[in-house]
C-alpha positions in Angstrom: -0.1 0.0 0.1 1.5 3.3 -1.2 0.8 6.2 1.0 2.6 8.8 -0.9 0.9 12.3 0.6 2.2 14.3 -2.8 -0.4 12.8 -5.3 -2.6 15.6 -6.3 -6.3 15.1 -5.5 -8.8 15.2 -8.1 -10.8 17.6 -6.2 -7.8 19.7 -5.0 -8.5 22.7 -6.9 -10.5 24.4 -4.3 -8.0 23.8 -1.5 -5.0 25.8 -0.4 -3.2 23.4 1.8 -2.7 19.5 1.4 -4.7 17.2 3.6 -3.3 16.6 7.1 -1.4 13.2 7.0 -3.6 11.7 9.8 -6.9 12.9 7.9 -5.8 11.2 4.8 -5.5 8.0 6.6 -8.5 8.4 8.7 -10.8 9.1 5.7 -9.4 6.7 3.2 -11.4 3.6 2.4 -9.0 1.9 -0.3 -7.7 -0.6 2.4 -11.2 -2.2 2.3 -12.9 -0.7 -0.7 -10.6 -2.3 -3.1 -12.7 -5.4 -2.9 -15.1 -3.5 -5.3 -12.4 -3.0 -7.9 -13.9 -5.5 -10.4 -17.3 -4.1 -10.2 -16.0 -0.4 -10.3 -14.2 -1.4 -13.6 -17.3 -3.1 -15.0 -19.4 0.0 -14.2 -16.9 2.4 -15.6 -16.8 0.4 -18.9 -20.6 0.6 -19.3 -20.6 4.3 -18.4 -17.9 5.1 -20.8 -19.7 3.0 -23.5 -22.8 5.0 -22.9 -20.8 8.2 -23.2 -19.5 7.3 -26.5 -23.0 6.1 -27.8 -24.6 9.4 -26.8 -21.8 11.3 -28.5 -20.5 12.8 -25.2 -17.0 11.4 -25.9 -15.6 10.0 -29.2 -15.5 6.4 -30.1 -11.8 6.4 -30.2 -11.6 8.0 -26.7 -13.9 5.2 -25.4 -11.6 2.5 -27.0 -8.5 4.1 -25.4 -10.4 4.1 -22.0 -11.8 0.8 -22.2 -8.4 -0.9 -23.2 -6.9 1.1 -20.1 -9.5 -0.3 -17.7 -9.0 -3.8 -19.1 -5.2 -3.5 -18.4 -5.8 -2.2 -14.9 -8.2 -5.1 -14.3 -5.5 -7.5 -15.3 -2.9 -5.8 -12.9 -5.3 -6.1 -10.1 -6.1 -9.8 -10.8 -2.3 -10.5 -10.9 -1.4 -8.5 -7.7 0.7 -5.9 -9.8 -1.5 -3.1 -9.0 -0.1 -0.5 -6.5 -2.9 1.0 -4.2 -2.4 4.4 -2.6 -4.1 5.7 0.5 -3.4 9.2 -0.7 -5.9 8.6 -3.4 -8.6 7.7 -0.8 -10.6 5.1 -2.4 -10.8 2.3 -5.1 -12.5 4.9 -7.6 -9.7 7.4 -7.4 -6.9 4.9 -7.3 -8.4 3.3 -10.7 -8.9 6.6 -12.4 -5.3 7.8 -11.4 -3.9 4.5 -12.8 -5.8 5.1 -16.1 -4.7 8.6 -16.5 -1.2 7.3 -16.0 -1.6 4.5 -18.6 -3.4 6.4 -21.4 -2.8 10.1 -20.7 -5.3 13.0 -20.4 -8.2 11.1 -22.3 -8.4 9.1 -19.0 -9.7 12.0 -17.2 -12.8 12.0 -19.5 -14.0 8.9 -17.8 -15.7 10.8 -14.9 -17.9 12.9 -17.2 -21.5 13.0 -16.1 -21.0 11.0 -13.0 -19.8 11.5 -9.3 -18.3 9.1 -6.8 -21.7 9.1 -5.0 -23.5 7.4 -7.9 -20.4 5.4 -8.7 -20.1 3.7 -5.3 -23.8 3.0 -5.0 -23.5 1.3 -8.3 -20.5 -0.6 -7.3 -22.1 -2.0 -3.9 -25.2 -3.0 -5.8 -23.2 -4.9 -8.3 -21.1 -6.5 -5.8 -23.9 -7.3 -3.5 -25.9 -8.9 -6.5 -23.0 -11.0 -7.4 -22.2 -12.0 -3.9 -25.9 -12.9 -3.3 -26.0 -15.1 -6.4 -22.6 -16.9 -5.3 -24.1 -17.3 -1.6 -27.4 -18.7 -2.9 -25.7 -21.5 -4.9 -23.8 -22.5 -1.6 -27.1 -22.3 0.4 -28.5 -24.9 -2.2 -25.7 -27.2 -1.6 -26.3 -27.1 2.2 -30.1 -27.5 1.8 -29.5 -30.6 -0.6 -27.1 -32.2 2.3 -30.0 -31.7 4.6 -32.3 -33.4 2.5 -30.3 -36.3 1.8 -29.6 -36.7 5.6 -33.2 -36.6 6.2 -34.0 -39.3 3.5 -31.2 -41.5 5.3 -32.7 -41.0 8.7 -36.5 -41.0 7.7 -37.0 -44.0 9.9 -35.0 -43.0 13.0 -37.3 -42.3 15.9 -36.4 -39.7 18.5 -38.2 -37.4 20.8 -39.7 -34.1 19.6 -39.5 -31.4 22.2 -41.3 -28.4 23.4 -39.7 -26.4 26.2 -36.9 -28.8 26.0 -39.1 -31.6 27.4 -39.9 -34.8 25.5 -43.3 -34.2 23.9 -44.1 -36.3 21.1 -42.4 -38.9 18.9 -41.0 -37.6 15.7 -38.2 -38.9 13.3 -34.8 -37.4 12.9 -35.5 -37.1 9.2 -38.6 -34.9 10.1 -36.3 -32.9 12.2 -33.7 -32.3 9.4 -36.5 -31.0 7.0 -37.6 -28.5 9.8 -34.1 -27.2 9.4 -34.6 -27.1 5.8 -37.8 -25.3 5.8 -36.0 -22.5 7.8 -33.3 -22.3 5.2 -35.5 -22.2 2.1 -37.2 -19.4 3.5 -33.8 -17.6 3.8 -33.2 -18.5 0.1 -36.4 -16.9 -0.8 -35.9 -13.8 1.1 -32.5 -13.5 -0.7 -34.2 -13.6 -3.8 -36.7 -11.0 -3.0 -33.9 -8.7 -1.8 -32.1 -9.1 -4.9 -35.1 -7.8 -6.8 -34.9 -4.3 -4.9 -31.1 -4.5 -5.1 -31.2 -4.5 -8.8 -31.9 -0.8 -9.5 -29.3 1.3 -11.1 -28.0 4.6 -9.4 -25.5 5.5 -12.0 -26.5 8.8 -13.6 -27.8 10.4 -10.4 -24.5 12.2 -10.3 -23.6 13.8 -6.9 -27.4 14.3 -6.0 -29.1 16.1 -8.8 -28.4 14.3 -11.9 -26.3 15.7 -14.8 -26.5 18.4 -17.6 -25.1 15.8 -20.2 -27.5 14.1 -22.4 -26.9 10.4 -20.8 -28.9 7.3 -21.6 -29.3 5.5 -18.0 -31.5 2.9 -19.6 -28.5 1.8 -21.8 -26.2 1.6 -18.8 -28.8 -0.4 -16.9 -29.1 -2.7 -19.9 -25.2 -3.1 -20.1 -24.9 -3.9 -16.4 -28.0 -6.2 -16.3 -30.0 -3.9 -13.9 -33.7 -4.5 -14.0 -34.7 -0.8 -13.4 -33.3 2.6 -13.2 -33.5 4.7 -9.9 -36.2 7.2 -10.2 -34.9 9.8 -7.9 -31.4 11.0 -7.9 -31.4 12.0 -4.2 -32.5 8.9 -3.3 -30.3 6.9 -5.7 -27.1 8.2 -4.1 -28.2 8.2 -0.5 -30.2 4.9 -0.5 -28.6 2.0 1.5 -32.0 0.1 2.3 -30.6 -2.8 0.0 -27.7 -3.1 2.4 -29.7 -3.0 5.4 -32.2 -5.5 3.9 -29.3 -7.9 3.0 -27.8 -7.6 6.3 -31.3 -8.2 8.0 -31.9 -11.4 6.0 -28.4 -12.6 6.7 -29.1 -11.9 10.5 -32.1 -14.1 10.4 -30.1 -16.8 8.5 -27.4 -16.7 11.3 -30.1 -17.1 13.8 -31.3 -20.0 12.0 -27.6 -21.4 11.8 -27.3 -20.6 15.6 -30.5 -22.7 16.6 -29.1 -25.5 14.3 -25.6 -25.2 15.9 -27.1 -25.2 19.5 -29.1 -28.4 18.9 -26.0 -30.1 17.4 -24.2 -29.1 20.6 -27.0 -30.6 22.7 -27.3 -33.8 20.9 -23.5 -34.3 20.8 -23.3 -34.0 24.6 -23.1 -37.1 26.9 -26.5 -35.9 28.4 -28.3 -36.4 25.1 -25.9 -38.7 23.0 -27.9 -38.4 19.9 -25.4 -37.7 17.5 -21.6 -37.8 17.2 -19.8 -35.0 15.3 -17.0 -36.0 13.3 -13.4 -35.4 14.6 -12.8 -33.4 11.8 -15.2 -30.9 13.2 -14.1 -30.8 16.8 -11.0 -29.9 18.9 -9.7 -31.2 22.1 -8.6 -29.5 25.4 -5.2 -28.4 26.2 -5.7 -29.7 29.9 -8.5 -32.5 29.8 -7.3 -35.3 27.6 -10.7 -36.9 27.4 -12.5 -33.8 25.8 -14.0 -33.7 22.3 -15.4 -30.1 21.9 -18.0 -29.2 19.1 -16.0 -26.2 18.3 -17.6 -25.6 14.7 -21.3 -25.7 15.8 -20.3 -23.5 19.0 -18.5 -20.9 16.5 -21.6 -21.1 14.2 -23.7 -20.3 17.2 -21.4 -17.5 18.3 -20.9 -15.9 14.8 -24.7 -15.0 14.8 -23.7 -12.1 17.0 -21.2 -10.9 14.6 -23.8 -10.6 11.7 -26.5 -9.2 14.0 -23.9 -6.6 15.1 -23.2 -5.8 11.5 -27.0 -5.0 11.0 -27.1 -2.9 14.1 -24.0 -1.0 13.0 -25.8 -0.2 9.5 -29.0 0.5 11.0 -27.2 3.0 13.4 -25.1 4.4 10.6 -28.3 5.3 8.5 -30.2 6.7 11.4 -30.9 10.4 11.2 -28.8 10.8 7.9 -30.1 14.1 5.9 -30.2 13.5 2.1 -28.2 13.0 0.0 -24.9 11.4 0.4 -22.8 11.9 3.6 -19.3 10.7 4.4 -20.9 8.5 7.1 -21.8 6.2 4.3 -18.1 5.1 3.9 -18.7 3.0 6.9 -21.3 0.8 5.1 -18.8 -1.5 3.4 -16.9 -3.1 6.1 -20.0 -4.6 7.8 -21.4 -5.8 4.5 -18.1 -7.4 3.6 -17.7 -9.0 7.0 -21.3 -10.3 6.9 -20.7 -11.8 3.4 -17.6 -13.5 4.5 -19.1 -14.8 7.8 -22.3 -16.4 6.1 -20.2 -18.0 3.3 -17.6 -19.5 5.9 -20.7 -20.7 8.2 -22.5 -22.2 5.2 -19.4 -24.1 4.0 -18.9 -25.4 7.7 -22.4 -26.6 7.9 -22.5 -28.1 4.5 -19.3 -30.2 5.2 -20.4 -31.1 8.7 -24.0 -32.3 8.0 -23.1 -35.3 5.7 -20.6 -36.6 8.3 -23.1 -36.6 11.4 -23.4 -40.2 12.9 -26.8 -40.7 14.5 -27.2 -42.9 17.6 -30.5 -44.4 17.0 -30.5 -46.5 20.2 -29.9 -43.5 22.3 -32.6 -41.4 20.5 -35.0 -44.3 21.0 -34.2 -44.8 24.7 -34.6 -41.0 25.3 -38.1 -41.2 23.4 -39.3 -44.1 25.8 -39.2 -41.8 28.8 -41.3 -38.8 29.4 -44.9 -40.1 28.5 -44.3 -39.3 25.0 -47.5 -40.9 23.8 -49.8 -39.3 26.1 -51.4 -37.2 23.4 -52.0 -40.2 21.5 -53.9 -41.9 24.4 -56.1 -38.7 24.6 -56.8 -38.7 21.0 -57.7 -42.5 21.5 -60.3 -41.6 24.3 -61.8 -38.9 21.9 -62.4 -41.4 19.1 -64.2 -43.4 21.8 -66.5 -40.7 22.2 -64.9 -38.4 25.0 -64.6 -34.6 24.5 -60.9 -33.8 24.1 -60.9 -31.7 27.3 -62.3 -34.6 29.4 -59.9 -37.0 27.6 -56.9 -34.6 28.4 -57.9 -34.6 32.1 -58.1 -38.6 32.4 -54.7 -38.9 30.5 -53.3 -36.3 33.0 -54.4 -38.5 35.9 -53.0 -41.6 34.3 -49.7 -39.9 34.0 -49.9 -38.9 37.7 -50.6 -42.6 38.5 -47.6 -43.8 36.5 -45.4 -41.1 38.3 -46.6 -42.4 41.7 -45.7 -45.9 40.5 -42.3 -44.8 39.0 -43.3 -46.5 35.7 -44.3 -45.5 32.1 -47.9 -45.3 30.8 -47.7 -48.5 28.8 -46.4 -50.3 32.1 -49.8 -49.5 33.9 -52.3 -52.4 34.0 -55.5 -52.4 32.0 -57.4 -52.5 35.5 -55.5 -49.1 36.0 -56.8 -47.7 32.7 -60.4 -49.0 33.1 -60.5 -47.2 36.3 -60.2 -44.1 34.5 -62.5 -44.8 31.6 -64.4 -48.2 31.1 -64.3 -47.9 27.4 -60.3 -48.6 27.5 -59.5 -52.1 26.3 -56.2 -53.9 25.3 -56.0 -51.5 22.2 -54.6 -48.9 24.5 -51.3 -50.6 24.4 -51.2 -50.4 20.6 -52.0 -46.8 20.8 -49.2 -46.0 23.5 -46.6 -47.8 21.3 -44.1 -45.3 20.0 -43.8 -46.8 16.4 -47.4 -47.0 16.1 -47.8 -43.4 17.3 -45.1 -42.2 14.8 -46.6 -44.3 12.0 -50.2 -42.7 12.5 -49.0 -39.3 11.5 -49.0 -39.9 7.9 -50.6 -36.5 6.7 -48.7 -33.9 4.4 -46.2 -32.4 6.7 -46.5 -35.3 9.4 -43.5 -37.1 11.0 -44.4 -40.8 9.8 -41.5 -42.2 7.8 -43.7 -42.6 4.5 -44.7 -38.9 4.9 -40.9 -37.7 5.5 -39.9 -39.5 2.4 -42.7 -37.9 0.5 -41.4 -34.6 1.9 -37.8 -35.3 0.8 -39.1 -35.8 -2.8 -41.0 -32.6 -2.8 -38.0 -30.7 -1.3 -35.9 -32.2 -4.0 -38.1 -30.8 -6.6 -38.1 -27.4 -4.9 -34.5 -27.2 -5.0 -34.2 -28.4 -8.5 -36.7 -25.4 -9.3 -34.6 -23.1 -7.6 -31.3 -24.3 -9.3 -32.8 -24.3 -12.8 
């Protein structure tokens, strides 16, 4: 990074003294916004193409500028480009290099635009591309979940409410619950992309330009769906960044919930799954430890992304129109959020297929906690008892089982008939966990056949998203 202070600023004509050295560093963004370089060059090529087509510059000038920008792009890709803090940001670094490469004609690149509409365009281009890349990775994760759900469609486990055993479900059904959380996130990113895909370029600093530009042509070249309607809003709007960060925060909350369950299930207290050694670490003091570090980090990194959202919301709070220097602070939270959700998605995508389920442990856990009590209440309803009365009867049966330190299915038929004379031997069929599981065969139910049907539907949904 070159921090040579003697470089003349493109805006320096109005100033009598050079920028203070500390202020130059304090206000520079090139240390992080150089990540936008490819988008900046792409936007500049579209802009200069439009300038040529509208007669604002000549075709020869456009060709020189485009060739110069392509050379700069190659230098950046190979690491041969020198970035300067004295030139503040990615835009001025590229423009300065262009003038160095092709001479005075390079200064015409900035005709009819401002860094205000330029950076707004760059961020939208960058976020659009990153959203598409991320969605492809999210598809991979969801595919892994569906494959695991199909593999474990018959694996019985306790379903919980309030972290207490509630009703029998299958492990596959639980994996599909995770899938549903993530496919909603995928949809939200798609919706965000629609509002993201509006072109700010042409708004100038805030009031447009006096040149006869063709913004629709630039939008066409850059594959934007629409052109921003209002120049003030175009340069100052960061709703798209807030929306992206909000969706990323919801995603990370989902990852955190998934990670928490993995941590619980991997513990000795539950013993439902074993996380592969590749995703765990040991203790420097306790040789027996195998710590689920990857899920724990996934859980913790949700705070990082939610924090980035809070930073962006606070950044935009009370900003007057139009552009303000505050908005320089929008990039690092966005970049960090993108990096974090990509890393977390990769970690989960690699971890999920390696999960080893402990079927016997899950079945043993399901056998306790009166997990088929609701099925018994439903059975009484089918025998003619109103549900509220049936609920009361089963509650009393649970109380009796607790006093005898046994499970419901261990009560005698005499015990059951004391609660309701209509009960017969069929009560034990109703209280069987596998029968209770198999009875939930409806759409969205947890019976193994219903889970397999849901897996097939999920595969079709993923195929539609991938096409």
